[in-house]
Rosetta silent file (secondary structure, phi, psi, omega in degrees, C-alpha in Angstrom):
SEQUENCE: XXXXXXXXXXXXXXXXXXXXXXXXXXXXXXXXXXXXXXXXXXXXXXXXXXXXXXXXXXXXXXXXXXXXXXXXXXXXXXXXXXXXXXXXXXXXXXXXXXXXXXXXXXXXXXXXXXXXXXXXXXXXXXXXXXXXXXXXXXXXXXXXXXXXXXXXXXXXXXXXXXXXXXXXXXXXXXXXXXXXXXXXXXXXXXXXXXXXXXXXXXXXXXX
SCORE:     score description
SCORE:     0.000 S_00000001
   1 L     0.000  122.786 -177.499    4.946   18.041  -35.722 S_00000001
   2 L   -76.452  147.317 -179.869    6.498   21.413  -36.423 S_00000001
   3 L   -78.546  128.641  175.160    8.839   21.796  -39.367 S_00000001
   4 L  -145.777 -175.146 -175.888   12.454   22.342  -38.405 S_00000001
   5 H   -62.954  -18.373 -179.886   15.897   21.490  -39.753 S_00000001
   6 H   -63.290  -24.334 -179.941   15.445   17.909  -38.578 S_00000001
   7 H   -62.560  -22.142 -179.505   13.171   17.301  -41.568 S_00000001
   8 H   -64.374  -22.185  176.448   16.303   17.406  -43.767 S_00000001
   9 H   -62.647  -25.068 -178.450   17.222   13.988  -42.362 S_00000001
  10 H   -86.595    7.298 -173.169   14.296   12.633  -44.380 S_00000001
  11 H   -53.335  -46.411 -178.788   15.685   13.915  -47.717 S_00000001
  12 H   -65.919  -36.002  179.258   16.483   10.463  -49.090 S_00000001
  13 H   -70.532  -37.126 -179.112   13.126    9.064  -48.057 S_00000001
  14 H   -66.788  -37.902  178.992   11.218   11.963  -49.618 S_00000001
  15 H   -69.380  -36.841 -178.930   13.000   11.470  -52.931 S_00000001
  16 L  -138.559   81.829 -172.483   12.369    7.711  -52.902 S_00000001
  17 L   -63.164  -12.862  179.584    9.662    6.889  -50.324 S_00000001
  18 L   -86.439   -2.885 -172.200    9.920    3.149  -51.064 S_00000001
  19 L   -75.840  150.340  165.310   13.545    3.016  -49.870 S_00000001
  20 L  -113.608  122.075 -170.534   15.002    1.170  -46.912 S_00000001
  21 E  -124.756  145.230  173.086   18.080    3.049  -45.756 S_00000001
  22 L   -82.885  168.240  175.911   20.888    2.498  -43.288 S_00000001
  23 H   -56.235  -44.251 -179.261   22.087    5.188  -40.896 S_00000001
  24 H   -62.646  -43.048  179.447   25.097    5.804  -43.150 S_00000001
  25 H   -64.359  -42.249  178.229   22.920    6.191  -46.248 S_00000001
  26 H   -61.368  -43.211  179.898   20.576    8.598  -44.470 S_00000001
  27 H   -60.545  -45.263 -179.067   23.568   10.640  -43.302 S_00000001
  28 H   -66.168  -44.719 -176.044   25.011   10.848  -46.848 S_00000001
  29 H   -70.770  -28.540 -179.396   21.684   11.698  -48.523 S_00000001
  30 H   -86.590  -14.991 -179.404   20.806   14.355  -45.975 S_00000001
  31 L    74.233   16.216  179.263   24.243   16.009  -46.134 S_00000001
  32 L   -85.014  140.287 -177.702   24.513   15.985  -42.346 S_00000001
  33 L   -89.515  -21.124 -175.491   28.005   15.711  -40.873 S_00000001
  34 L   -98.412  113.965  177.410   27.019   14.416  -37.440 S_00000001
  35 H   -65.693  -35.566 -179.565   26.163   10.748  -37.220 S_00000001
  36 H   -67.799  -35.904  177.588   24.841   11.151  -33.675 S_00000001
  37 H   -64.902  -45.796 -179.827   22.472   13.927  -34.813 S_00000001
  38 H   -63.514  -43.637 -179.768   21.134   11.776  -37.656 S_00000001
  39 H   -61.423  -45.036  178.642   20.782    8.761  -35.369 S_00000001
  40 H   -62.699  -39.689  179.206   18.893   10.797  -32.777 S_00000001
  41 H   -64.978  -43.360  179.332   16.620   12.258  -35.450 S_00000001
  42 H   -60.489  -42.847  179.788   15.851    8.808  -36.867 S_00000001
  43 H   -63.473  -38.342  178.473   14.957    7.525  -33.417 S_00000001
  44 H   -68.346  -37.165  177.548   12.620   10.477  -32.863 S_00000001
  45 H   -67.828  -34.977  175.443   10.940    9.873  -36.224 S_00000001
  46 H   -64.649  -47.805 -179.993   10.490    6.208  -35.294 S_00000001
  47 H   -62.186  -34.593 -179.832    8.988    7.194  -31.938 S_00000001
  48 L   -79.679   -4.535  175.666    6.763    9.725  -33.687 S_00000001
  49 L    88.604    8.435  178.758    5.389    7.088  -36.038 S_00000001
  50 L   -87.707  -31.879 -178.920    6.876    8.410  -39.298 S_00000001
  51 E  -119.629  155.590  168.911    9.556    5.754  -39.672 S_00000001
  52 E  -120.438  152.779  177.036    9.830    2.056  -38.938 S_00000001
  53 E  -124.390  147.235  177.413   13.052    0.211  -38.257 S_00000001
  54 E  -142.536  149.247 -179.203   13.978   -3.374  -38.911 S_00000001
  55 E  -105.316  127.943  174.844   17.135   -5.361  -38.292 S_00000001
  56 E  -119.976  102.807 -173.034   18.683   -7.458  -41.066 S_00000001
  57 L    65.799 -123.958  178.292   21.627   -9.308  -39.557 S_00000001
  58 L   -96.382    5.495 -175.648   23.724   -6.656  -37.857 S_00000001
  59 E  -105.369  134.653  174.906   22.264   -3.822  -39.944 S_00000001
  60 E   -98.692  126.614  178.397   19.381   -1.595  -38.934 S_00000001
  61 E  -110.382  142.688  178.663   17.224   -0.379  -41.827 S_00000001
  62 E  -116.139  140.959  176.452   14.815    2.544  -41.682 S_00000001
  63 E  -145.935  155.536  177.786   11.753    3.014  -43.882 S_00000001
  64 E   -69.755  144.416  170.517    8.768    5.309  -43.993 S_00000001
  65 L   -86.575   84.664 -174.038    5.484    4.142  -42.530 S_00000001
  66 L   -77.337   -1.790  174.309    3.585    4.842  -45.745 S_00000001
  67 L   -88.972   -1.139 -176.786    0.394    3.344  -44.350 S_00000001
  68 L   -99.244  129.093  175.761    0.074    6.243  -41.929 S_00000001
  69 H   -62.751  -34.511  177.483   -1.929    9.347  -42.811 S_00000001
  70 H   -59.827  -44.093  179.057    0.355   11.261  -40.452 S_00000001
  71 H   -62.862  -47.174 -178.727    3.393   10.237  -42.521 S_00000001
  72 H   -63.674  -38.820  178.601    1.773   11.192  -45.822 S_00000001
  73 H   -65.724  -44.380 -179.254    0.653   14.546  -44.418 S_00000001
  74 H   -65.106  -46.913  179.063    4.106   15.318  -43.035 S_00000001
  75 H   -59.767  -42.693  179.931    5.891   14.269  -46.242 S_00000001
  76 H   -60.986  -43.027  179.529    3.484   16.324  -48.320 S_00000001
  77 H   -64.399  -46.237 -179.522    4.084   19.421  -46.218 S_00000001
  78 H   -64.035  -42.664 -178.830    7.870   19.013  -46.284 S_00000001
  79 H   -64.062  -42.922  178.409    7.916   18.315  -50.033 S_00000001
  80 H   -66.461  -38.429  176.820    5.812   21.383  -50.850 S_00000001
  81 H   -61.985  -45.990 -179.021    7.980   23.495  -48.542 S_00000001
  82 H   -65.076  -33.520 -179.216   11.163   22.239  -50.218 S_00000001
  83 H   -60.326  -32.249 -176.314    9.759   22.934  -53.693 S_00000001
  84 L   -70.515  -10.066  178.445    9.582   26.644  -52.917 S_00000001
  85 L   -87.813   -3.431 -175.546   13.370   26.820  -52.649 S_00000001
  86 L   -87.899   94.266 -170.519   13.819   25.933  -56.327 S_00000001
  87 L   -72.054  -14.074 -178.095   14.550   29.342  -57.835 S_00000001
  88 L   -84.093   -0.847 -173.363   14.763   28.101  -61.427 S_00000001
  89 L   -99.193  134.609  178.893   11.046   27.263  -61.536 S_00000001
  90 L   -78.408   77.204 -173.932    8.408   29.734  -62.893 S_00000001
  91 H   -60.948  -38.287 -177.513    6.160   29.523  -59.832 S_00000001
  92 H   -61.847  -36.966  177.759    3.902   32.411  -60.829 S_00000001
  93 H   -67.327  -44.237 -178.354    2.984   30.607  -64.071 S_00000001
  94 H   -68.562  -36.174  177.529    2.324   27.327  -62.299 S_00000001
  95 H   -66.121  -33.235  176.393    0.265   29.008  -59.591 S_00000001
  96 H   -64.399  -40.020  176.541   -1.906   30.577  -62.269 S_00000001
  97 H   -64.719  -43.373 -179.037   -2.576   27.096  -63.639 S_00000001
  98 H   -59.400  -40.528 -178.766   -3.309   25.798  -60.148 S_00000001
  99 H   -64.878  -25.234 -178.856   -5.919   28.489  -59.543 S_00000001
 100 L   -95.021   -1.141 -177.218   -7.786   27.395  -62.666 S_00000001
 101 L   -71.838  118.055  177.180   -7.619   23.702  -61.837 S_00000001
 102 L   -82.202  169.229  173.662  -11.153   22.282  -61.398 S_00000001
 103 L   113.140  155.474 -176.262  -12.014   19.271  -59.297 S_00000001
 104 L   -72.461  -27.399  174.069  -12.466   18.308  -55.641 S_00000001
 105 L  -161.524  157.720 -179.082   -8.798   17.489  -55.061 S_00000001
 106 E  -162.692  161.976  167.836   -5.579   17.189  -57.019 S_00000001
 107 E  -120.698  142.536  177.352   -1.829   16.896  -56.869 S_00000001
 108 E  -123.879  120.243 -178.019    0.431   18.964  -59.087 S_00000001
 109 E  -118.397  143.681  168.867    3.951   17.707  -59.758 S_00000001
 110 E  -102.702  130.586 -178.377    6.784   19.161  -61.794 S_00000001
 111 E  -132.132 -164.443  179.035    8.867   16.491  -63.501 S_00000001
 112 H    69.062 -150.895 -172.963   11.282   16.222  -66.433 S_00000001
 113 H   -65.918  -33.705  179.378   14.262   18.520  -66.839 S_00000001
 114 H   -69.038  -31.244  178.464   12.963   21.203  -64.451 S_00000001
 115 H   -69.250  -32.961  179.363   12.584   18.627  -61.671 S_00000001
 116 L   -96.998    4.382  179.695   16.225   17.581  -62.065 S_00000001
 117 L    58.105   40.523  177.524   17.403   21.184  -62.683 S_00000001
 118 L  -118.928   20.889 -178.421   18.780   20.222  -66.101 S_00000001
 119 L   -70.712  158.364  173.227   16.545   22.506  -68.148 S_00000001
 120 L  -130.703 -173.828 -175.846   17.856   24.762  -70.914 S_00000001
 121 L   -61.022  -22.618 -178.997   16.456   27.704  -72.859 S_00000001
 122 L  -102.857    9.045 -175.204   14.307   25.432  -75.020 S_00000001
 123 L   -80.173  138.130  167.196   12.908   23.225  -72.269 S_00000001
 124 L   -79.088  159.385  170.381    9.213   22.862  -71.533 S_00000001
 125 E   -94.449  109.935 -179.852    8.032   22.666  -67.939 S_00000001
 126 E   -80.254  120.747 -176.700    6.625   19.154  -67.597 S_00000001
 127 E  -123.574  130.276  176.063    3.641   19.211  -65.236 S_00000001
 128 E  -111.521  124.562  172.852    1.646   16.210  -64.036 S_00000001
 129 E  -106.981  127.673  174.577   -1.806   16.739  -62.534 S_00000001
 130 E  -109.725  116.027 -174.452   -3.352   13.832  -60.632 S_00000001
 131 E  -107.339  166.581  176.819   -7.078   14.387  -60.256 S_00000001
 132 L   -62.612  152.015 -178.099   -9.839   12.684  -58.333 S_00000001
 133 L   -65.302  -19.432  178.064  -11.409    9.641  -59.974 S_00000001
 134 L   -83.689   -5.357  178.723  -14.705   11.494  -60.345 S_00000001
 135 L   -89.707  165.800 -179.954  -12.985   14.133  -62.526 S_00000001
 136 L  -112.808  107.744 -179.857  -12.432   13.937  -66.282 S_00000001
 137 H   -54.173  -39.616 -179.332   -8.756   14.264  -67.309 S_00000001
 138 H   -63.921  -37.629  178.992   -9.675   15.183  -70.905 S_00000001
 139 H   -68.547  -42.913  178.019  -11.865   18.031  -69.684 S_00000001
 140 H   -61.795  -44.730  179.973   -9.158   19.325  -67.356 S_00000001
 141 H   -61.461  -43.735 -178.874   -6.595   19.127  -70.137 S_00000001
 142 H   -62.918  -36.499 -178.469   -8.905   20.962  -72.541 S_00000001
 143 H   -72.675  -28.615 -172.870   -9.492   23.766  -70.045 S_00000001
 144 H  -107.799  -19.072 -168.069   -5.813   24.291  -69.276 S_00000001
 145 H   -64.734  -38.244 -177.767   -3.888   23.250  -72.384 S_00000001
 146 H   -63.202  -47.141  179.854   -4.159   26.495  -74.378 S_00000001
 147 H   -65.293  -35.686  177.211   -2.798   28.609  -71.564 S_00000001
 148 H   -64.283  -43.162 -178.946   -0.077   26.028  -70.924 S_00000001
 149 H   -66.147  -34.375 -177.068    0.950   26.031  -74.585 S_00000001
 150 H   -83.510  -11.526 -178.096    1.064   29.837  -74.736 S_00000001
 151 L   -67.751  153.372  173.595    3.093   30.200  -71.582 S_00000001
 152 L  -122.829  110.817    0.987    6.785   31.145  -71.759 S_00000001
 153 L   -72.629  155.795  178.507    8.346   28.698  -71.105 S_00000001
 154 L   -60.057  145.157  176.356    5.654   26.343  -72.470 S_00000001
 155 E  -104.387  118.269  179.313    4.057   24.029  -69.920 S_00000001
 156 E   -91.120  110.890 -167.841    3.762   20.429  -71.131 S_00000001
 157 E  -101.407  134.778  171.762    0.694   19.108  -69.332 S_00000001
 158 E  -125.425  137.504 -179.983   -0.207   15.550  -68.377 S_00000001
 159 E  -130.893  127.020  179.388   -3.439   14.726  -66.507 S_00000001
 160 E  -131.513  145.078  166.445   -4.233   11.378  -64.857 S_00000001
 161 E   -69.537  155.741  177.210   -6.950   10.095  -62.588 S_00000001
 162 H   -53.500  -46.757 -177.577   -5.724    8.805  -59.240 S_00000001
 163 H   -65.107  -33.900  177.974   -6.589    5.219  -60.252 S_00000001
 164 H   -67.515  -44.491 -179.739   -4.739    5.604  -63.563 S_00000001
 165 H   -65.235  -42.181  177.855   -1.600    6.881  -61.884 S_00000001
 166 H   -61.588  -41.487  179.283   -1.751    4.120  -59.281 S_00000001
 167 H   -61.804  -37.890  177.750   -2.143    1.486  -62.012 S_00000001
 168 H   -64.631  -39.646 -177.845    0.993    2.759  -63.748 S_00000001
 169 H   -65.902  -37.956 -176.368    2.998    2.504  -60.532 S_00000001
 170 H   -90.638   -4.711  175.811    2.029   -1.111  -59.847 S_00000001
 171 L   -68.057  145.553 -178.081    2.385   -2.189  -63.497 S_00000001
 172 L   -75.763  -15.877 -176.322    5.409   -4.397  -64.128 S_00000001
 173 L   -94.610  156.335  174.504    6.419   -2.414  -67.224 S_00000001
 174 L   -65.992  140.733 -179.939    8.277    0.887  -67.449 S_00000001
 175 L  -159.601  176.265 -174.789    5.903    3.822  -67.938 S_00000001
 176 H   -68.715  -29.692  178.187    5.508    7.554  -67.417 S_00000001
 177 H   -63.099  -45.995  178.471    3.994    7.153  -63.960 S_00000001
 178 H   -64.742  -40.696  177.920    7.084    5.368  -62.666 S_00000001
 179 H   -60.504  -40.995  178.751    9.320    7.900  -64.376 S_00000001
 180 H   -64.622  -43.256 -178.563    7.388   10.697  -62.650 S_00000001
 181 H   -61.648  -30.180 -177.300    7.653    9.044  -59.228 S_00000001
 182 H   -85.899  -16.669 -175.897   11.444    8.867  -59.567 S_00000001
 183 L  -146.099   91.982  179.150   11.937   12.471  -60.705 S_00000001
 184 E  -161.143  165.301  157.951    9.587   15.142  -59.425 S_00000001
 185 E  -133.096  150.714 -170.630    8.904   17.787  -56.879 S_00000001
 186 E   -98.427  120.027  178.920    5.477   18.387  -55.440 S_00000001
 187 E   -93.210  -31.642  179.872    4.002   21.847  -55.779 S_00000001
 188 E  -154.579  154.328  177.637    0.519   21.067  -54.432 S_00000001
 189 L    71.108   37.093 -177.080   -1.448   18.129  -53.073 S_00000001
 190 H   -62.740  -42.799 -179.445    1.516   16.512  -51.341 S_00000001
 191 H   -60.596  -43.955 -179.792   -0.535   14.500  -48.870 S_00000001
 192 H   -65.057  -40.810  179.853   -2.665   13.034  -51.657 S_00000001
 193 H   -62.623  -46.556 -178.605    0.386   12.223  -53.777 S_00000001
 194 H   -70.809  -25.733  173.091    2.168   10.376  -50.970 S_00000001
 195 H   -65.360  -40.971  176.133   -1.049    8.525  -50.128 S_00000001
 196 H   -63.137  -45.763  178.135   -1.096    7.202  -53.698 S_00000001
 197 H   -59.731  -42.026  179.354    2.568    6.214  -53.403 S_00000001
 198 H   -59.800  -42.469  178.190    1.837    4.482  -50.099 S_00000001
 199 H   -65.007  -39.776  178.795   -0.917    2.410  -51.695 S_00000001
 200 H   -64.954  -41.962  179.228    1.388    1.544  -54.606 S_00000001
 201 H   -62.971  -39.914  178.058    4.195    0.500  -52.236 S_00000001
 202 H   -66.419  -18.779  178.612    1.805   -1.769  -50.330 S_00000001
 203 L  -105.673   20.928  170.432    0.981   -3.361  -53.697 S_00000001
 204 L   105.252   -5.459 -179.719    4.586   -4.047  -54.635 S_00000001
 205 L   -71.267  128.914 -179.860    5.925   -0.789  -56.106 S_00000001
 206 L  -135.266   28.504  177.712    9.579   -0.326  -55.183 S_00000001
 207 L    90.942    0.000    0.000   10.741    2.298  -57.636 S_00000001
C-alpha cells in the first residue's frame, strides 16, 4: 500500500494503537473536515485488512488489526515517515547513535519532553532502544552511553530487551514501558515496535 494523504486518517490509531474509535473521533483526531472522506478511507482500510470494525448498539467502532504483520509494517512505515517532520529533534545526533547500535534488530523511540514537543533549553533527549532478546542491554548501554552523555543536547538512554518491554506493557502497575507507549515517536524499527504492541494488546494491554 503506497503512502498518501489517506494515512493521516490513522493518526489517532498510530498514537494509541489499542484504541477503538468512532467515525467522529477519527475525524477529530485526523483533523479532516470531510466526514465522507474519512468514512471512505476507513472502509478502504477495513477492506485492506488494516482495520476491523464492530458494532456496539447503533455505534460502529474501528480498531487496528494488530495481529496482522501487514498492519504492523504499515504503521511502522507511517510512524517513521511522520517522525521526520518533527523539526525540533536533533536527527543527526540520533542517526549517529543508530549507526553504532549493535544487534540483529532494534527499535529506537524518542519519548519524554521531545516526544510531546515540550522540551526547553535544559531538556535531555529521552531515547528508548528495544533490542532483540539475544542482545545484552547493559553492553549496548555501555557502548553508547558516553557519546549520549557528551552530546548537546544530552541523550538520556534507556535499553530494554523485547521481552522486558513487553512484560512492562502487560504488567498491571504503572511503569516506564507504559509511559513510553503513550508518548513517543518512532525513529527506527517501527514494524518491530508495533509487533510488540500488538502482542501486548492481545494480552490485555489497553494503554
